[in-house]
C-alpha positions in Angstrom: -31.5 -54.4 165.1 -34.8 -54.7 163.3 -34.7 -51.0 162.3 -31.2 -51.5 160.8 -32.5 -54.2 158.5 -35.4 -52.0 157.4 -33.0 -49.1 156.7 -30.8 -51.4 154.6 -33.8 -52.6 152.5 -35.3 -49.2 152.0 -34.5 -47.4 148.8 -33.6 -43.8 149.3 -34.8 -41.4 146.6 -31.9 -39.8 144.8 -32.0 -36.1 145.0 -30.5 -34.5 141.9 -30.3 -30.8 141.2 -32.4 -29.6 138.2 -30.6 -29.6 134.9 -28.8 -26.4 134.0 -30.3 -25.3 130.7 -31.0 -21.8 129.5 -33.9 -21.2 127.1 -33.4 -18.6 124.3 -35.8 -15.7 124.1 -38.4 -16.0 121.3 -38.1 -13.7 118.4 -40.7 -11.0 117.6 -43.3 -11.7 114.9 -42.5 -10.4 111.4 -46.1 -9.1 111.0 -48.3 -7.2 113.5 -52.1 -6.7 113.6 -53.3 -3.1 113.2 -56.6 -1.4 113.2 -57.7 0.8 110.2 -60.0 3.5 111.6 -62.4 5.5 109.4 -61.6 9.2 109.1 -65.3 9.9 108.7 -65.5 9.5 112.6 -68.2 6.8 112.4 -66.3 4.4 114.6 -66.1 1.8 111.8 -62.8 0.0 111.5 -61.1 -2.9 109.7 -58.3 -5.1 111.1 -55.4 -6.2 109.0 -51.8 -7.3 109.3 -48.7 -5.5 108.0 -44.9 -6.0 108.2 -43.4 -4.9 111.5 -40.9 -2.6 109.8 -43.2 -1.3 107.1 -44.8 2.1 106.9 -48.1 3.0 108.5 -51.1 1.9 106.5 -53.5 4.5 104.9 -56.2 3.0 102.6 -59.3 4.1 100.8 -62.0 1.5 101.9 -65.8 1.3 102.1 -67.4 2.6 105.3 -71.0 1.2 105.4 -72.2 3.7 107.9 -71.7 6.6 105.5 -72.2 4.4 102.4 -69.1 5.6 100.6 -65.4 5.1 100.3 -63.4 7.1 102.8 -59.8 7.2 104.0 -58.9 4.7 106.7 -55.7 5.3 108.8 -53.8 2.9 111.0 -54.1 2.9 114.8 -52.8 0.5 117.4 -54.9 -2.5 118.6 -55.9 -2.3 122.2 
């Protein structure tokens, strides 16, 4: 009889299922980071961003290891 009173007074936690919601996938960034590597084979590089749908970058930039402007071509960041 005492247990019946305790059961009546106790508050049972309500068990609810988790809400049904679906998250949308994130869109890809409009720009990407790329590495411009020196064609003088010195290992020197610059990092820059370019549009995702744009063409690959090729720039004349200064390479301090050979102390002159050389062609830098795009390669992927690792």
